[in-house]
N, C-alpha and C positions, 0 to 999 in steps of 0.2 A: 526557417523550417515551417512555420505556421502558414506562410504564404504559399509554400509548395502544396500543403494539404488543402488549402482553400481553393487553389487552382484545380486540383483533382476533383474536389466536390463540385465546383461550378461546371467543369467540363462534363462530368457524368450527368448532371441534371440538365444541362443545355442540349446534350446529345440525345436525351430521352432514354437513357439507360438507367431507369429507376431500380432495376434489379441489382445491378452492380453497385449503385449508390447505397442501397439498403445493406448489402454485404459489407461495404466499406464502413457504414455507420455502426453496424453491429460489431465489426472489428475494433473500432475506436472505443465503444462501450466496454468490450471485453478487456481491452488494455487498461482502461481506467479502473475497472473492478479489480484486476490483478494487482495494480499498483496500490490500491487501498488495502487489499488483503495483505500484501507484503508489509505495508506500513503498520498495520494492526499487529501482525505477528512480531515485528521488531519491538513494538511498544510493549507487548505482553512479555517478551523475553527480558526486556530491560526492567520491567516492574518485578518480575520474578527474581532477578539478580539483586535488586534493591531489598526485597523482602528477605532473601537469604543472608545478605550482609547484615541487615538489622537483627535477624534472629541470632546470627553468630555473635554479634556484639552483645546482645542481651545475655546469651549463655556465658560469655567470658565475664561479664559484669557480675552475674549470679555466682559464678565460681569464685571470683575474687571476694565477694561479700561473705561467702561461706567459710573462706579460709581466714 
């Protein structure tokens, strides 16, 4: 797959189509940014779930200690 994209880049540059190359490069950057944002949102979701579980466990322990 990487070879495929490398060939596209090389062909666009060798044919003097810099405008198309820049569009291609911007598209790659956008895809990377989207991937990073998805990973960050998944990480935040996971951290929130951990915090909720910890909070629930603390509340259960507090309830047991009061009884």
